[in-house]
Each structure stands twice: as C-alpha cells, then as structure tokens.
Backbone bond lengths (Angstrom), bond angles and torsions (degrees), N, CA, C in turn:
res aa  C-N    CA-C-N  psi(-1)  N-CA   C-N-CA  omega(-1)  CA-C   N-CA-C  phi
1 M - - - 1.473 - - 1.515 110.73 -
2 L 1.313 114.11 136.30 1.492 121.90 174.17 1.503 107.59 -99.33
3 K 1.298 117.98 122.93 1.457 118.65 -178.45 1.521 109.91 -123.58
4 L 1.345 115.08 126.46 1.494 121.82 -178.31 1.529 104.95 -137.50
5 E 1.319 113.81 154.81 1.442 117.99 173.92 1.505 110.04 -92.11
6 L 1.325 115.30 125.02 1.437 121.50 179.22 1.525 110.41 -93.66
7 I 1.335 114.38 111.31 1.462 120.10 -178.55 1.501 112.34 -85.51
8 D 1.329 114.82 -45.29 1.494 119.09 -179.09 1.559 105.66 -162.26
9 W 1.327 115.46 160.31 1.474 119.57 177.19 1.567 108.95 -154.59
10 I 1.286 113.42 164.60 1.489 119.67 178.17 1.506 109.02 -154.50
11 Y 1.309 115.30 140.26 1.491 120.65 176.58 1.552 107.60 -122.54
12 L 1.314 113.90 125.30 1.479 119.03 179.49 1.540 108.05 -114.76
13 P 1.354 118.34 108.87 1.436 119.44 175.67 1.498 111.79 -71.90
14 P 1.337 120.01 165.36 1.465 121.06 179.75 1.521 110.71 -60.76
15 D 1.321 117.73 140.92 1.441 123.89 179.85 1.570 107.96 -124.60
16 P 1.322 116.04 90.76 1.473 117.85 -174.33 1.506 114.33 -69.87
17 G 1.357 117.04 -13.49 1.451 120.13 -179.72 1.549 110.12 -92.44
18 T 1.326 115.47 -131.06 1.456 120.38 -179.35 1.554 107.43 -69.74
19 D 1.321 116.38 152.83 1.458 123.43 178.26 1.509 110.66 -63.14
20 C 1.353 117.24 139.90 1.442 119.91 179.69 1.521 109.57 -75.56
21 E 1.299 116.44 170.92 1.481 123.71 -174.40 1.574 108.44 -56.14
22 E 1.323 118.11 -42.65 1.487 119.87 -175.77 1.534 108.99 -64.17
23 V 1.369 115.71 -42.15 1.464 117.96 -179.49 1.548 111.62 -65.06
24 R 1.328 116.46 -34.93 1.467 120.88 178.89 1.534 113.04 -65.28
25 R 1.319 118.37 -12.05 1.458 120.17 172.63 1.510 112.75 -69.50
26 I 1.321 116.83 -20.82 1.463 121.80 179.64 1.531 108.37 -76.62
27 P 1.401 117.80 124.91 1.426 118.36 176.19 1.540 113.17 -51.14
28 P 1.355 118.32 140.30 1.444 118.91 -177.62 1.499 117.93 -52.47
29 M 1.340 117.19 -38.13 1.449 119.94 177.44 1.514 113.02 -60.17
30 Q 1.289 118.01 -39.97 1.446 124.05 179.39 1.572 108.78 -76.90
31 R 1.294 115.62 -38.10 1.513 118.98 -176.99 1.505 111.28 -60.54
32 R 1.335 117.06 -37.00 1.449 120.39 -176.00 1.531 111.53 -68.45
33 R 1.328 117.39 -18.70 1.475 120.39 177.29 1.482 113.57 -84.37
34 L 1.307 118.92 -5.01 1.456 122.58 -173.13 1.552 112.35 -105.48
35 G 1.320 115.79 145.69 1.469 118.96 172.15 1.497 108.54 -85.17
36 Q 1.323 117.09 -174.86 1.499 121.44 -176.05 1.519 112.46 -57.12
37 A 1.350 116.65 -50.80 1.449 119.82 -177.68 1.536 109.94 -67.19
38 G 1.317 116.47 -38.90 1.477 122.07 -178.79 1.552 110.15 -60.63
39 K 1.310 115.60 -42.71 1.473 120.55 178.28 1.508 111.58 -60.33
40 L 1.356 114.50 -48.17 1.475 119.55 178.95 1.527 113.21 -62.98
41 A 1.327 115.32 -41.69 1.481 119.88 -179.06 1.510 110.36 -66.01
42 V 1.309 118.91 -46.54 1.480 122.11 179.31 1.565 108.48 -66.49
43 G 1.312 117.65 -41.17 1.412 121.34 178.48 1.517 113.94 -58.36
44 A 1.384 114.30 -41.05 1.453 121.97 178.58 1.550 109.60 -65.81
45 F 1.275 116.11 -41.00 1.446 122.27 177.04 1.494 113.35 -59.17
46 L 1.391 114.59 -49.70 1.463 118.59 -178.46 1.544 111.61 -67.64
47 E 1.335 115.95 -35.58 1.474 118.85 -179.99 1.538 109.79 -64.34
48 L 1.307 118.36 -42.64 1.459 118.06 179.33 1.526 112.47 -69.25
49 L 1.326 116.17 -36.49 1.453 117.52 175.91 1.529 112.46 -61.35
50 T 1.352 114.90 -44.61 1.456 120.64 -175.94 1.521 111.95 -67.43
51 R 1.287 117.25 -47.14 1.490 117.71 -172.59 1.526 112.91 -80.26
52 N 1.378 117.10 -9.69 1.476 119.24 177.47 1.508 111.92 -112.88
53 S 1.288 119.29 -4.03 1.455 123.77 -178.25 1.522 112.43 42.46
54 C 1.351 115.38 47.34 1.454 121.53 -174.11 1.537 110.10 -105.40
55 Q 1.346 114.35 164.65 1.464 120.94 174.04 1.500 106.20 -131.04
56 P 1.361 116.64 85.02 1.466 120.51 -175.32 1.491 112.27 -60.50
57 S 1.323 114.38 153.36 1.444 121.01 175.06 1.544 111.06 -80.60
58 R 1.322 115.49 -29.37 1.449 119.40 -175.51 1.535 109.60 -139.19
59 L 1.288 114.50 147.62 1.498 122.31 172.12 1.489 108.73 -123.61
60 I 1.326 117.31 129.49 1.464 123.81 -178.36 1.556 106.89 -123.62
61 F 1.348 116.37 123.80 1.417 122.00 173.40 1.560 105.12 -115.19
62 A 1.380 113.78 123.77 1.479 117.33 -179.64 1.479 108.20 -125.13
63 S 1.369 117.34 139.49 1.435 121.86 177.45 1.507 110.97 -156.78
64 H 1.317 117.39 133.03 1.472 119.55 175.21 1.493 110.43 -81.56
65 S 1.363 117.90 -40.88 1.451 121.04 -179.47 1.517 113.53 -75.23
66 G 1.369 115.48 -29.84 1.449 120.44 178.64 1.513 111.66 54.86
67 E 1.320 117.71 -134.92 1.474 124.28 -179.19 1.529 111.76 -105.89
68 V 1.346 115.05 35.99 1.478 116.83 -176.16 1.516 113.19 -63.33
69 L 1.326 117.41 -34.16 1.469 117.40 178.70 1.508 112.86 -66.38
70 R 1.338 115.16 -38.16 1.487 119.45 179.51 1.548 108.78 -67.78
71 C 1.320 116.30 -38.11 1.474 120.78 178.72 1.528 111.44 -64.24
72 L 1.372 114.30 -40.53 1.441 117.25 176.86 1.527 112.87 -62.62
73 K 1.312 116.00 -39.32 1.433 122.06 177.22 1.533 111.08 -61.40
74 L 1.308 114.66 -41.16 1.487 117.32 177.71 1.516 111.50 -67.56
75 M 1.354 117.42 -38.86 1.441 118.98 178.33 1.532 112.75 -65.95
76 R 1.337 116.88 -35.68 1.484 119.04 176.47 1.504 110.08 -64.48
77 S 1.361 118.24 -38.95 1.446 120.35 175.56 1.507 112.94 -61.75
78 L 1.325 116.33 -40.21 1.462 121.68 178.99 1.569 108.24 -61.28
79 F 1.293 116.37 -51.53 1.436 123.32 -177.23 1.525 110.72 -59.87
80 A 1.341 116.69 -34.71 1.467 119.92 178.70 1.466 112.55 -82.43
81 G 1.358 119.41 0.27 1.431 122.07 -178.43 1.529 115.77 71.57
82 E 1.343 114.28 21.73 1.441 119.09 179.79 1.523 111.31 -91.25
83 D 1.353 115.23 159.60 1.434 120.90 174.72 1.509 111.77 -69.88
84 L 1.307 119.85 141.39 1.477 122.22 177.34 1.488 110.38 -81.38
85 S 1.370 114.48 141.03 1.435 118.69 174.08 1.513 111.79 -76.66
86 P 1.339 118.41 122.91 1.481 119.70 179.33 1.511 112.68 -58.19
87 A 1.340 115.80 -34.19 1.513 120.07 -179.36 1.503 109.84 -68.58
88 E 1.332 116.36 -42.31 1.448 120.42 177.09 1.577 111.57 -64.72
89 F 1.315 115.33 -43.23 1.433 119.40 -180.00 1.489 113.62 -61.75
90 S 1.355 116.72 -43.61 1.422 121.73 -178.19 1.552 112.90 -67.27
91 A 1.333 113.66 -23.83 1.501 117.70 -178.97 1.489 111.93 -99.77
92 S 1.289 119.31 12.90 1.477 124.00 -176.76 1.505 114.85 -91.70
93 V 1.335 118.79 7.46 1.451 122.25 -177.36 1.496 110.64 -100.76
94 Q 1.344 115.23 162.55 1.469 120.60 -176.16 1.510 115.62 -60.36
95 N 1.302 116.35 -30.16 1.461 119.70 -175.21 1.505 114.91 -98.26
96 S 1.340 116.73 14.27 1.476 118.86 -176.58 1.523 112.77 -63.80
97 S 1.373 118.58 -42.30 1.455 120.89 179.21 1.514 111.16 -65.02
98 A 1.381 115.58 -42.30 1.467 119.89 179.50 1.559 110.57 -62.28
99 G 1.314 115.33 -38.24 1.458 120.80 179.65 1.548 109.76 -63.59
100 I 1.341 115.67 -50.11 1.455 118.46 -178.75 1.512 111.01 -64.52
101 A 1.323 118.03 -37.41 1.459 120.88 176.12 1.520 112.51 -60.66
102 S 1.312 117.95 -45.10 1.478 121.02 -176.97 1.550 108.64 -70.42
103 I 1.316 118.30 -35.48 1.464 120.16 178.54 1.516 110.97 -68.52
104 T 1.331 116.20 -43.89 1.441 121.40 -178.10 1.552 112.75 -61.98
105 A 1.321 114.99 -40.88 1.448 119.85 -176.74 1.522 112.78 -92.84
106 G 1.351 116.63 -3.99 1.492 117.85 -176.41 1.527 110.38 67.64
107 F 1.295 117.95 29.32 1.473 122.24 -178.39 1.535 110.34 -76.02
108 R 1.300 118.23 125.80 1.442 121.64 -179.18 1.563 113.60 -118.13
109 G 1.301 116.12 16.36 1.436 122.04 176.70 1.512 112.39 -83.75
110 E 1.329 115.54 -169.09 1.442 122.45 -178.35 1.576 108.90 -75.98
111 V 1.313 114.95 131.96 1.460 120.22 179.75 1.531 110.30 -123.42
112 T 1.310 114.25 131.29 1.510 120.59 176.77 1.490 109.61 -125.55
113 A 1.324 114.87 135.87 1.496 121.00 173.39 1.517 104.84 -121.18
114 L 1.375 115.62 128.17 1.486 118.07 -175.33 1.503 110.94 -140.17
115 N 1.327 114.20 158.56 1.470 124.02 175.72 1.577 105.83 -137.30
116 G 1.273 115.12 115.68 1.429 121.07 -177.98 1.513 114.70 -104.94
117 G 1.391 116.28 16.72 1.409 120.61 -174.98 1.511 112.94 59.63
118 P 1.337 120.56 -141.44 1.440 119.66 178.69 1.541 115.24 -61.11
119 E 1.313 116.29 -14.29 1.474 121.05 -178.77 1.545 109.57 -105.42
120 T 1.316 119.21 30.21 1.448 122.57 -177.01 1.475 112.32 -60.38
121 V 1.334 119.40 -43.54 1.459 122.68 179.66 1.539 109.77 -60.48
122 R 1.313 114.89 -46.93 1.478 118.79 179.81 1.542 110.91 -62.61
123 A 1.309 117.59 -44.23 1.440 121.56 177.15 1.513 112.65 -57.62
124 A 1.360 115.14 -43.37 1.458 118.99 179.17 1.532 112.74 -62.40
125 M 1.338 115.20 -42.83 1.476 118.93 -179.76 1.524 111.69 -66.08
126 L 1.334 116.66 -41.36 1.419 118.98 177.60 1.520 113.34 -64.91
127 E 1.337 116.39 -36.62 1.448 120.77 175.29 1.519 110.59 -64.75
128 S 1.342 116.96 -36.24 1.477 122.29 -179.09 1.523 110.24 -66.37
129 F 1.334 116.11 -27.96 1.453 122.15 -175.39 1.561 110.19 -75.27
130 L 1.340 118.12 -24.16 1.453 121.73 -177.29 1.539 107.60 -63.46
131 P 1.366 117.52 146.93 1.426 123.29 179.33 1.530 111.05 -63.31
132 A 1.293 114.18 140.70 1.511 118.60 176.40 1.467 111.68 -76.30
133 G 1.331 116.87 155.19 1.455 122.44 175.98 1.506 109.85 -80.21
134 D 1.318 115.17 -169.16 1.481 119.24 178.94 1.507 111.00 -69.09
135 G 1.363 113.44 152.90 1.459 117.68 176.21 1.520 109.98 97.47
136 G 1.335 118.07 156.58 1.452 121.92 -179.78 1.490 113.24 76.33
137 D 1.333 115.35 -172.13 1.457 120.56 -177.46 1.525 112.56 -104.43
138 G 1.286 116.58 11.10 1.536 120.27 176.59 1.503 111.74 88.57
139 T 1.304 119.81 -4.44 1.492 120.75 176.08 1.543 110.08 -82.49
140 V 1.313 113.86 162.78 1.456 120.53 178.99 1.524 106.00 -128.30
141 L 1.330 117.55 131.44 1.464 123.97 177.80 1.525 107.68 -105.44
142 T 1.330 117.52 110.02 1.442 122.06 -177.03 1.545 109.47 -110.16
143 V 1.328 115.86 129.53 1.492 119.68 -178.77 1.547 107.05 -126.27
144 L 1.359 113.64 129.16 1.416 119.96 171.93 1.558 108.07 -109.01
145 G 1.312 116.08 129.40 1.474 118.40 -178.38 1.516 111.97 -140.01
146 E 1.316 116.17 129.62 1.464 120.19 -176.27 1.524 112.79 -131.02
147 E 1.331 116.21 142.11 1.472 122.22 171.98 1.486 110.61 -82.85
148 D 1.324 114.95 156.60 1.482 122.18 173.84 1.547 107.95 -88.91
149 I 1.332 114.25 67.20 1.482 118.61 -168.03 1.563 113.53 -66.88
150 C 1.300 116.78 -31.26 1.454 117.85 -176.25 1.525 111.37 -69.84
151 R 1.336 117.91 -26.12 1.448 118.23 -179.69 1.562 109.90 -95.76
152 Q 1.276 117.35 -26.53 1.514 118.96 -175.13 1.527 114.39 -92.54
153 S 1.297 119.14 -20.95 1.463 119.87 -169.67 1.519 112.60 -88.97
154 M 1.336 117.65 -20.53 1.481 120.74 -173.57 1.526 112.78 57.72
155 M 1.340 114.29 30.10 1.486 118.62 177.27 1.525 107.98 -136.83
156 D 1.337 117.40 158.34 1.420 122.08 -176.14 1.557 106.47 -85.26
157 F 1.303 117.58 121.59 1.435 124.11 176.19 1.532 109.84 -115.11
158 P 1.317 119.89 150.73 1.446 119.48 173.43 1.544 109.03 -55.94
159 V 1.309 117.17 142.27 1.503 121.54 -174.42 1.524 109.02 -60.67
160 E 1.311 120.97 -28.08 1.483 119.76 -176.28 1.536 110.38 -70.96
161 M 1.339 118.39 -16.07 1.455 119.51 177.21 1.514 112.40 -69.43
162 D 1.339 117.27 -19.24 1.466 119.71 -176.38 1.551 112.32 -107.76
163 L 1.331 117.18 11.00 1.426 122.00 -175.89 1.539 112.64 -70.35
164 H 1.320 116.11 -26.33 1.452 117.55 -168.90 1.529 113.29 -99.47
165 G 1.266 119.78 -1.71 1.440 119.57 -174.25 1.496 112.45 -146.15
166 P 1.299 114.51 -168.18 1.490 126.53 5.72 1.510 110.66 -92.52
167 G 1.355 116.16 173.40 1.441 121.82 -179.85 1.532 112.34 125.37
168 A 1.310 115.21 -168.00 1.470 119.90 179.04 1.502 109.61 -146.83
169 L 1.291 114.80 138.57 1.491 122.80 176.45 1.519 110.11 -122.83
170 G 1.331 117.22 123.62 1.460 120.89 177.91 1.514 110.76 -112.54
171 L 1.307 116.50 133.69 1.472 124.22 179.82 1.487 111.72 -126.25
172 L 1.323 118.39 122.34 1.441 122.63 171.90 1.530 108.67 -98.85
173 L 1.312 113.80 115.10 1.517 120.44 -169.85 1.482 110.72 -123.62
174 A 1.333 114.73 162.60 1.455 122.21 175.35 1.532 107.40 -144.86
175 P 1.332 116.52 153.94 1.490 117.59 177.64 1.510 113.18 -62.53
176 E 1.306 117.76 150.13 1.453 121.97 -178.39 1.536 107.65 -59.53
177 G 1.308 115.05 138.34 1.414 124.15 176.74 1.527 115.63 99.61
178 R 1.395 116.32 -3.11 1.429 118.69 179.44 1.516 111.70 -76.85
179 G 1.302 117.44 -22.42 1.474 120.67 -179.02 1.483 112.69 70.99
180 L 1.341 118.13 24.61 1.462 121.04 -178.44 1.507 113.34 -94.91
181 G 1.361 115.65 -17.16 1.507 117.36 -177.51 1.489 111.97 -160.41
182 R 1.309 116.49 -175.05 1.500 120.40 179.07 1.475 111.12 -74.97
183 L 1.302 118.74 148.23 1.472 122.12 -176.31 1.531 109.72 -79.12
184 L 1.324 114.93 122.15 1.460 123.65 179.70 1.550 106.64 -102.13
185 T 1.337 117.52 117.37 1.436 121.67 -179.94 1.500 110.67 -107.60
186 L 1.294 119.01 121.53 1.434 124.55 -175.50 1.533 108.61 -119.80
187 G 1.301 116.68 110.21 1.471 121.58 176.43 1.523 110.66 -77.18
188 D 1.315 114.33 155.82 1.455 118.80 -179.39 1.512 111.85 -66.98
189 H 1.347 115.50 -30.68 1.480 119.01 179.01 1.529 110.11 -63.14
190 F 1.328 115.24 -41.18 1.471 118.18 178.61 1.540 112.95 -70.53
191 L 1.319 116.08 -39.72 1.451 120.07 -177.69 1.463 114.67 -65.91
192 R 1.290 117.86 -34.96 1.476 121.32 179.43 1.507 110.63 -70.72
193 G 1.332 114.35 111.49 1.455 119.47 -176.17 1.560 116.15 82.95
194 A 1.323 114.34 5.18 1.490 118.94 178.58 1.523 108.63 -62.32
195 T 1.335 116.58 145.28 1.431 121.78 176.04 1.532 110.56 -118.22
196 M 1.316 116.79 158.83 1.473 120.51 -178.38 1.546 112.59 -61.45
197 P 1.364 118.85 -46.21 1.505 117.65 179.71 1.536 110.56 -62.09
198 V 1.306 118.43 -38.71 1.494 119.32 -179.12 1.509 111.32 -65.02
199 L 1.379 116.28 -43.96 1.472 119.62 178.00 1.516 111.18 -62.98
200 A 1.352 116.25 -40.86 1.510 119.01 178.07 1.523 111.00 -63.01
201 A 1.362 116.30 -43.90 1.428 119.78 -179.20 1.498 112.45 -61.48
202 R 1.365 116.64 -43.55 1.449 120.19 -179.66 1.527 112.89 -64.03
203 L 1.360 114.77 -40.08 1.492 120.58 177.56 1.505 107.86 -66.71
204 G 1.347 119.21 -41.43 1.463 122.03 179.82 1.485 111.40 -62.41
205 A 1.319 118.56 -26.61 1.483 120.85 176.68 1.495 112.78 -87.37
206 G 1.292 116.33 5.28 1.513 121.75 175.93 1.511 111.93 83.67
207 E 1.306 121.07 14.52 1.466 121.49 -179.31 1.549 109.30 -84.52
208 L 1.305 114.12 129.26 1.440 120.06 -178.68 1.542 111.61 -120.61
209 I 1.318 115.43 -6.24 1.478 120.62 174.08 1.504 107.22 -115.20
210 L 1.292 117.17 107.45 1.466 122.88 -172.94 1.521 109.16 -118.87
211 D 1.288 117.22 107.63 1.493 122.23 -176.49 1.472 110.25 -132.64
C-alpha cells in the first residue's frame, strides 16, 4: 500500500473554447508557448500554489502523451521543406510544461518530468512517495497532464495512448505522518493501469482508499 497525505487537489477537463480561470493565471507570454494540455497542467499547478500558499519541496509533471502533437507538427514542417520554428522546437521536449511552470512561479525546488507509458499515473504516484530533498515545506506538487491526441493528430495511435486524458490533474501531497491532510491510500492493484480521469472521479466521489 502506498500512503500519502492529500492536502488539496484539482481536476481541469479540456476547455476547447476560452481558457478557464486557472489557465488565465498564466502570463500571456508564457501561455502562448503551451499546448492545450500544457496550459491546463500549468494552470492546475498555479491554482494549487495560490490557494494553499505553499512552497513545495518538489514538483512532478507527468504525461504519457507529452509533446507528441508539437513533435508531429515539427515533422510535418520538415517533410514540407519548411523552416522549423525555434519556439516550437524548444517547447517540444517532455519537460517544457514543468519548465514554464517553475519559471512562472519562481519555483527553485526539485523538478521532475516523467513519462511512464501506460503506467504514467502509477509512476507519478511512486515518484511522489520518494522523500523530498532539502528546501521547501516537505510537500510535493504532482501534476498529470494529457493531450487529446487521438482527436487532434489526425493519425492512428494505439488506444492506450489516449487512456490518460485529456485534461490535467493536480495533487498537493505530503508524506504520511505530517498531519497536513487526509490519508490517501493507493493499492498496487488500483495503481497498475490507473488513469487520470478515473483517479479524479474517485477523488471527486470522496474516496481516499483506492485498492
């Protein structure tokens, strides 16, 4: 069993129209550099920081889809013989949203960007369980963000690529025993193959023991 204290959480579903309030917290210059999932992920991060007035020790950004849509756009430009956009190229890496989040918030703690394939949710939770380094208040801010790649890419992807999204889920966590939040118990059976929408739905229903 994996036990963490859940201090606060937020789930932002995809918003194809105008940006939601949380996304509008991102300065316009930074917002323009982000894709749909990146906006939601950074927006969730900033919302949790703001409403909890916390200084986490660690920031974890996890995504299965990552920046695959941006990479496909760059590949199409290459095939068409067009010049690549330096801005698009610099934002095409797995840690681009984490970098923009840390810059926007002035966060100087430990930052991790990961992709665990179909087990991305499980990988993010296991990473959250690891002890934080020096600095901060001992909390961990974990953000899961996914693109709606099967609808936006116009390409056939394996169905498991779309299991985690779209949207963003932010979790403000602390090690068990800190007394900062409610105890969240995550069994290995639940974590294997867990998806972001399922985790958000279970938390929204008030479930804190997930096995």
